[in-house]
C-alpha positions as CSV (number, residue, x, y, z in Angstrom):
1,M,-13.2,-3.3,31.4
2,A,-11.3,-4.5,28.4
3,E,-7.6,-5.1,29.0
4,I,-6.7,-4.2,25.4
5,I,-8.5,-1.6,23.2
6,I,-7.9,-1.4,19.5
7,I,-8.9,1.6,17.4
8,G,-9.5,0.6,13.8
9,G,-11.3,-2.5,12.3
10,G,-9.2,-2.9,9.2
11,A,-6.6,-5.6,8.4
12,A,-4.1,-4.6,11.1
13,G,-6.7,-3.9,13.8
14,M,-8.6,-7.2,13.3
15,M,-5.3,-9.2,13.3
16,A,-4.2,-7.4,16.4
17,A,-7.5,-8.4,18.1
18,V,-7.1,-12.0,17.0
19,A,-3.5,-12.1,18.4
20,A,-4.4,-10.5,21.7
21,S,-7.5,-12.6,22.3
22,N,-5.8,-15.8,21.4
23,V,-4.2,-15.9,24.8
24,G,-7.5,-15.1,26.6
25,H,-7.3,-11.4,27.2
26,K,-10.4,-9.2,27.1
27,V,-10.2,-7.2,23.8
28,L,-12.4,-4.3,22.6
29,L,-12.2,-3.4,18.9
30,I,-13.6,0.1,18.0
31,E,-14.6,0.9,14.4
32,K,-16.2,4.1,13.2
33,N,-17.8,2.5,10.2
34,E,-20.9,0.5,10.2
35,K,-18.9,-2.7,9.4
36,L,-15.4,-4.1,9.7
37,G,-12.9,-4.4,6.9
38,K,-14.4,-1.7,4.6
39,K,-11.1,-1.0,2.8
40,L,-10.1,-4.7,2.9
41,F,-13.4,-5.4,1.0
42,I,-12.3,-3.4,-2.1
43,T,-8.6,-4.4,-2.2
44,G,-7.5,-6.2,-5.3
45,K,-10.6,-5.1,-7.1
46,G,-12.7,-7.0,-4.6
47,R,-10.6,-10.1,-4.7
48,C,-8.2,-9.2,-1.8
49,N,-4.5,-9.9,-2.6
50,V,-3.9,-11.4,0.9
51,T,-0.1,-11.7,0.8
52,N,2.7,-12.8,-1.4
53,A,4.0,-16.4,-1.4
54,C,7.6,-15.3,-2.1
55,D,10.6,-16.3,0.1
56,V,10.5,-14.3,3.3
57,E,13.8,-12.7,2.5
58,D,12.4,-11.4,-0.8
59,F,9.6,-9.7,1.0
60,F,11.9,-7.0,2.3
61,T,13.1,-6.0,-1.1
62,N,9.5,-4.9,-1.9
63,V,9.3,-2.6,1.1
64,M,10.1,1.0,0.1
65,E,11.7,2.2,3.3
66,H,12.5,1.0,6.9
67,A,12.6,-2.7,5.9
68,K,14.8,-3.5,8.9
69,F,12.1,-2.1,11.2
70,L,9.9,-5.0,10.0
71,Y,12.3,-7.8,10.8
72,S,10.7,-8.8,14.1
73,A,7.2,-8.4,12.9
74,V,7.6,-10.3,9.7
75,Y,9.8,-13.1,11.0
76,G,7.4,-13.5,13.9
77,F,4.3,-13.8,11.6
78,D,5.4,-14.2,8.0
79,N,3.5,-14.7,4.8
80,H,3.3,-18.5,5.3
81,A,1.9,-18.0,8.8
82,V,-0.7,-15.7,7.3
83,M,-1.7,-18.3,4.7
84,D,-1.9,-21.0,7.4
85,F,-4.1,-18.7,9.6
86,F,-6.7,-18.1,6.8
87,E,-6.7,-21.8,5.7
88,H,-7.3,-22.9,9.2
89,A,-10.0,-20.2,9.7
90,G,-11.9,-21.8,6.8
91,C,-10.8,-19.6,3.9
92,P,-9.0,-21.6,1.2
93,L,-6.4,-19.7,-0.7
94,K,-4.7,-19.9,-4.1
95,I,-1.5,-18.6,-5.6
96,E,-1.5,-16.7,-8.9
97,R,1.0,-15.0,-11.2
98,G,3.8,-13.1,-9.3
99,Q,3.2,-15.3,-6.2
100,R,0.1,-13.2,-5.4
101,V,-2.2,-15.0,-2.9
102,F,-6.0,-14.7,-3.1
103,P,-8.9,-16.4,-1.5
104,A,-9.9,-19.4,-3.7
105,S,-13.4,-17.9,-4.0
106,D,-12.0,-14.5,-5.4
107,H,-14.2,-12.8,-2.8
108,S,-12.5,-10.5,-0.2
109,S,-15.6,-11.0,2.0
110,D,-14.3,-14.5,2.8
111,I,-11.1,-13.0,4.3
112,I,-13.2,-10.6,6.4
113,R,-15.5,-13.3,7.5
114,A,-12.6,-15.5,8.6
115,L,-11.3,-12.7,10.8
116,E,-14.7,-11.9,12.2
117,Q,-15.4,-15.5,13.0
118,T,-12.1,-16.0,14.8
119,M,-12.6,-12.8,16.8
120,R,-16.1,-14.0,17.7
121,N,-14.8,-17.4,18.8
122,N,-12.1,-15.6,20.9
123,G,-14.7,-13.4,22.6
124,V,-13.6,-10.1,21.1
125,T,-16.1,-7.3,21.7
126,V,-16.7,-5.0,18.7
127,L,-18.1,-1.5,18.8
128,L,-19.3,-0.3,15.4
129,N,-20.4,3.2,14.4
130,T,-18.2,4.6,17.2
131,E,-15.5,7.3,16.8
132,V,-12.6,7.8,19.0
133,R,-12.4,11.6,19.4
134,R,-9.4,12.0,21.7
135,I,-6.7,10.1,23.6
136,K,-5.7,11.3,27.0
137,N,-2.3,10.5,28.5
138,I,-1.1,11.1,32.1
139,P,2.4,11.4,33.5
140,F,3.4,8.9,36.2
141,E,6.5,7.9,38.0
142,E,7.8,4.3,37.8
143,K,9.0,2.5,40.9
144,P,12.5,3.5,41.7
145,E,15.1,1.3,40.1
146,Q,18.5,0.4,41.5
147,D,21.3,1.9,39.4
148,K,23.9,-0.9,39.0
149,K,26.6,1.7,38.4
150,Q,25.8,3.7,41.5
151,R,24.9,1.3,44.3
152,G,23.0,2.8,47.2
153,K,21.5,5.6,44.9
154,K,18.0,5.4,43.4
155,K,17.1,6.4,39.9
156,H,13.6,7.6,38.9
157,K,12.3,7.7,35.3
158,C,9.4,10.0,34.4
159,C,7.0,8.4,31.9
160,V,3.7,8.9,30.2
161,R,1.0,6.3,29.8
162,V,-2.3,6.0,28.1
163,A,-5.2,6.9,30.5
164,Q,-8.5,7.5,28.7
165,I,-10.2,7.7,25.3
166,E,-13.2,9.9,24.4
167,L,-15.8,8.2,22.3
168,Y,-18.7,9.4,20.2
169,D,-21.6,7.1,19.2
170,K,-22.6,8.0,15.7
171,I,-26.0,6.4,16.1
172,T,-27.1,7.8,19.5
173,K,-25.0,11.0,19.2
174,K,-23.8,10.4,22.8
175,R,-20.3,11.0,24.1
176,S,-18.5,8.9,26.7
177,E,-15.1,8.2,28.2
178,M,-13.4,4.9,28.7
179,Q,-10.4,4.0,30.8
180,V,-7.5,2.4,28.9
181,D,-4.7,0.1,30.0
182,K,-3.3,-1.0,26.6
183,L,-4.2,0.8,23.4
184,I,-3.4,-0.2,19.8
185,I,-3.8,2.4,17.1
186,A,-4.6,0.7,13.7
187,T,-6.6,3.4,12.0
188,G,-4.9,3.1,8.6
189,G,-3.7,6.1,6.5
190,C,-5.5,8.5,4.1
191,S,-6.0,6.3,1.1
192,Y,-9.5,5.5,-0.1
193,V,-11.1,8.2,2.0
194,L,-14.6,6.9,1.4
195,T,-13.8,3.8,3.4
196,G,-13.1,6.0,6.5
197,S,-9.3,6.4,6.2
198,T,-9.2,10.0,7.1
199,G,-5.8,10.1,9.0
200,D,-7.3,10.1,12.5
201,G,-4.4,8.0,13.7
202,Y,-1.9,10.7,12.8
203,R,-3.8,13.2,15.0
204,F,-3.9,10.7,17.9
205,A,-0.2,10.1,17.5
206,K,0.7,13.8,17.4
207,D,-1.5,14.4,20.5
208,C,0.7,11.7,22.2
209,G,3.9,13.5,21.2
210,H,4.8,11.5,18.2
211,S,6.4,12.8,15.0
212,I,4.5,12.3,11.7
213,V,6.5,11.9,8.5
214,P,4.7,14.0,5.9
215,T,2.1,11.9,4.1
216,M,1.2,11.6,0.4
217,P,-0.5,9.1,-1.9
218,A,1.5,6.0,-2.9
219,L,0.7,3.2,-5.3
220,V,-1.4,5.7,-7.2
221,P,-2.0,6.6,-10.9
222,F,0.1,9.2,-12.7
223,A,-1.3,12.4,-14.2
224,V,0.3,13.3,-17.5
225,K,0.6,16.4,-19.7
226,E,0.0,15.0,-23.2
227,D,-3.5,15.5,-24.5
228,W,-3.4,12.5,-26.8
229,C,-3.4,10.2,-23.8
230,H,-7.1,10.8,-23.5
231,Q,-7.7,9.1,-26.9
232,L,-6.4,5.9,-25.4
233,Q,-8.7,5.9,-22.3
234,G,-9.6,2.4,-21.3
235,L,-6.8,0.8,-23.3
236,S,-4.9,-1.9,-21.3
237,L,-1.4,-3.0,-22.4
238,K,0.2,-6.2,-21.2
239,N,3.9,-7.2,-21.2
240,V,5.2,-3.7,-21.8
241,Q,8.2,-2.0,-20.2
242,A,7.9,1.3,-18.3
243,V,10.9,3.5,-17.5
244,V,10.7,6.6,-15.3
245,A,13.4,9.2,-15.4
246,V,13.9,12.6,-13.6
247,D,16.5,15.1,-14.9
248,G,17.7,12.3,-17.3
249,K,18.3,9.9,-14.4
250,Q,16.4,6.6,-14.4
251,I,14.6,6.0,-11.1
252,Y,12.4,3.0,-12.1
253,S,12.2,0.3,-14.8
254,D,10.1,-2.8,-14.9
255,F,7.8,-4.9,-17.1
256,G,4.1,-5.6,-16.6
257,E,0.6,-4.3,-17.3
258,M,-0.7,-0.7,-17.5
259,M,-3.8,1.1,-18.6
260,F,-4.6,4.6,-20.1
261,T,-7.1,6.8,-18.4
262,H,-8.8,10.1,-19.1
263,Y,-6.1,11.9,-16.9
264,G,-3.0,9.7,-17.5
265,V,-1.9,6.2,-16.8
266,S,-2.6,3.5,-14.2
267,G,-2.3,-0.3,-13.7
268,P,0.0,-2.4,-11.6
269,L,3.2,-1.4,-13.5
270,I,2.4,2.3,-13.1
271,L,1.4,2.0,-9.4
272,S,4.7,0.5,-8.5
273,A,6.5,3.2,-10.6
274,S,4.5,5.9,-8.6
275,S,5.9,4.6,-5.3
276,H,9.4,5.0,-6.5
277,Y,8.6,8.4,-7.8
278,A,7.0,9.4,-4.5
279,H,10.0,8.2,-2.5
280,K,12.8,9.4,-4.7
281,V,11.4,12.7,-6.2
282,C,8.8,14.0,-3.7
283,K,9.9,15.8,-0.5
284,D,7.8,16.6,2.5
285,G,4.6,15.3,0.8
286,N,5.1,17.4,-2.3
287,C,6.2,16.5,-5.8
288,C,7.8,19.5,-7.5
289,K,9.6,17.9,-10.4
290,E,8.2,16.7,-13.7
291,A,9.4,13.2,-14.8
292,K,9.5,11.4,-18.1
293,L,7.7,8.1,-18.6
294,S,8.9,6.0,-21.5
295,I,6.9,3.0,-22.6
296,D,8.4,0.2,-24.7
297,L,5.4,-1.4,-26.5
298,K,7.6,-4.3,-27.8
299,P,10.1,-5.0,-25.1
300,A,10.7,-8.6,-26.3
301,L,12.3,-7.2,-29.5
302,T,15.4,-5.2,-30.0
303,K,15.3,-2.2,-32.3
304,E,17.0,-4.2,-35.0
305,Q,14.5,-7.1,-34.7
306,L,11.6,-4.8,-34.7
307,D,12.9,-3.0,-37.7
308,K,13.2,-6.3,-39.6
309,R,9.6,-7.2,-38.7
310,I,8.3,-3.9,-39.9
311,L,10.2,-4.3,-43.1
312,R,8.6,-7.7,-43.7
313,E,5.2,-6.1,-43.1
314,F,6.0,-3.3,-45.6
315,D,7.3,-5.8,-48.2
316,E,4.2,-7.9,-48.0
317,N,1.9,-4.8,-48.4
318,K,3.9,-2.5,-50.7
319,N,0.9,-0.7,-52.2
320,K,-1.1,-0.3,-49.0
321,Q,-1.4,2.9,-47.0
322,F,0.7,3.1,-43.8
323,K,-2.4,3.3,-41.5
324,N,-3.7,0.0,-43.0
325,V,-0.4,-1.9,-42.6
326,I,0.3,-1.3,-38.9
327,N,-3.0,-2.7,-37.6
328,S,-1.3,-6.1,-37.0
329,L,1.2,-4.4,-34.7
330,F,-1.1,-2.6,-32.2
331,P,-4.5,-2.7,-30.5
332,A,-7.2,-0.8,-32.4
333,K,-7.0,2.4,-30.2
334,L,-3.3,2.8,-30.9
335,I,-3.5,2.5,-34.7
336,P,-4.7,6.1,-35.5
337,L,-2.2,7.6,-32.9
338,M,1.0,5.9,-34.0
339,P,1.4,7.7,-37.3
340,V,0.8,11.0,-35.5
341,L,3.5,10.3,-32.8
342,S,5.9,9.1,-35.5
343,N,5.2,12.1,-37.7
344,I,4.3,9.9,-40.7
345,D,1.4,10.6,-43.1
346,P,-1.1,7.8,-42.4
347,E,-2.2,8.0,-46.1
348,K,1.3,7.4,-47.4
349,R,2.0,4.1,-49.1
350,V,4.5,2.0,-47.3
351,N,6.8,1.7,-50.4
352,E,7.2,5.4,-50.2
353,I,8.2,5.6,-46.5
354,T,11.9,6.6,-46.1
355,R,14.4,4.9,-43.9
356,E,14.5,7.9,-41.6
357,E,10.7,7.7,-41.2
358,R,10.9,4.0,-40.5
359,E,13.6,4.6,-37.8
360,R,11.4,7.2,-36.3
361,F,8.5,4.7,-36.2
362,V,10.6,2.1,-34.5
363,C,11.8,4.7,-31.9
364,T,8.2,5.7,-31.2
365,I,7.3,2.0,-30.5
366,K,10.3,1.5,-28.3
367,H,10.1,4.8,-26.5
368,M,6.5,6.2,-26.3
369,E,7.1,9.2,-24.1
370,L,4.8,10.8,-21.6
371,T,5.4,13.7,-19.2
372,I,4.4,13.0,-15.6
373,T,3.0,16.1,-14.0
374,G,2.2,14.5,-10.6
375,L,0.3,11.9,-8.7
376,R,-3.5,11.5,-8.4
377,D,-5.0,12.0,-4.9
378,Y,-5.8,9.8,-1.9
379,N,-9.1,8.7,-3.4
380,E,-7.2,6.6,-6.0
381,A,-4.2,5.7,-3.8
382,V,-3.8,2.1,-2.6
383,V,-1.7,3.1,0.4
384,T,-0.2,6.2,2.1
385,K,3.5,7.1,2.2
386,G,4.6,8.6,5.5
387,G,3.0,8.3,8.9
388,V,4.1,7.7,12.5
389,A,7.9,7.8,12.6
390,T,9.3,4.3,13.0
391,S,12.2,5.7,15.0
392,E,9.7,6.4,17.9
393,V,8.2,2.9,17.9
394,S,9.9,-0.2,19.2
395,P,10.3,-2.7,16.3
396,S,10.3,-5.7,18.6
397,T,6.9,-4.9,20.1
398,M,5.3,-2.1,18.1
399,E,5.0,-0.1,21.4
400,S,5.5,3.6,21.5
401,K,8.9,4.7,22.9
402,L,7.2,7.8,24.2
403,V,3.9,6.5,25.8
404,Q,3.7,3.3,27.8
405,G,0.9,1.0,26.8
406,L,0.4,2.6,23.4
407,Y,1.0,0.5,20.2
408,F,0.8,1.1,16.5
409,A,0.0,-1.3,13.6
410,G,-0.5,-1.1,9.9
411,E,-0.6,1.8,7.5
412,V,-0.7,4.4,10.2
413,L,3.1,3.8,10.5
414,D,5.6,5.2,8.0
415,L,5.7,2.0,6.1
416,D,4.7,1.1,2.5
417,A,5.6,-1.4,-0.1
418,L,5.0,-2.3,-3.8
419,T,1.9,-4.0,-5.1
420,G,1.5,-7.8,-4.9
421,G,0.2,-8.4,-1.4
422,F,3.2,-6.8,0.5
423,N,1.2,-4.0,2.1
424,L,-1.3,-6.3,3.5
425,Q,1.5,-8.5,4.8
426,I,2.8,-5.4,6.7
427,A,-0.7,-5.0,8.2
428,W,-0.9,-8.7,9.3
429,S,2.6,-8.8,10.7
430,T,2.6,-5.5,12.6
431,G,-1.0,-6.1,13.8
432,Y,-0.1,-9.6,15.1
433,L,3.0,-8.3,16.9
434,A,1.2,-5.4,18.4
435,G,-1.6,-7.6,19.7
436,M,0.8,-10.2,21.1
437,S,3.0,-7.6,22.7
438,A,0.1,-5.9,24.4
439,A,-1.2,-9.2,25.6
440,T,2.3,-10.2,26.9
441,S,2.5,-6.8,28.7
442,C,-0.8,-7.5,30.4
443,E,0.4,-10.9,31.6
444,N,3.6,-9.4,33.0
445,K,1.7,-6.7,34.8
446,S,-0.5,-9.3,36.5
447,I,2.5,-11.3,37.8
């Protein structure tokens, strides 16, 4: 019988298996899909943003909530340790803009292969196409402990520990039960449902008495109200500024890259904005407030500098129509829309445009406004906000405070971060700590 059983063959689960098997323990990894790392395979558009090479202290500023909970996990297995692991496992890495770390090959399959090979070398047993249907716990009574404050009296502590798991083989259609000593739940969240992330871990945790912080999509595109957004579908903008405000109060501002879609806006800049929106505006998994998204198309220029540039364009093309002069300022898809948003006749000659109209045009460029009506669903979300309450998990071991021998790792926990490799770092760090803690617990038990 395996000493340590892990449910979930994603980033956290595989790293937990590596950590636990590194010290010679028998490890069984159970995955309901036909292969390991299915979600990992598509991260970073198939390139896999493994981690971020920032200073370790800077990592915590990119965690949306409960950053302190991660101190033990991250300092015990930080981003540099992750990079060293993959390099030594035969997967060279490279660092790109924003300190983002990718496999040198640009293939996420190399990351998965490195983990699989390490597990194989360590003797990890992998069960594919196998679902865990249920976890059974049993109460037990620990050995009496001497109470230091009341000598001569004995104190008993009633506990619950993991006992069994019920399995279902998707190929043979057979059910079975397995005895459990140490169990790590690393089933992920609800994002990218097609990869098998269906929230099973939340059900397991609830069955074990754990509280689940309401979940919702995070790092996910925005849906917007304005119809004209559809005209820009497929347009990517680089080096723009996005500001999100709710009830006139700014909740997010940053620079980066974004893209227009048939339903709204997406891209790295927008995904980060969506996490701030989810954490600061949405309650109990629901977003009930509209927000305003303001896009500055020319953030490197002040309004005065932009006005002077436009005046130069107008002076050099006095007899041309407005629509034909602005083509040097914007991508092709934006050109027919800008006169509409500025309320300026596109056929009007630039020498006839009033100062008021020009100011309106500048304002449109610096503050292109959209109305956010909500977030897209889990199918488009990179991660899940919410999950197993961190207050019920020991940050130094990732072990449940409610059930002895039960550990959690990765996205199933109420932990999420911004884009840039930070969420995968959470998976690596918590997975490694859970695996090592379970292994250490097994060693202590045998003594």
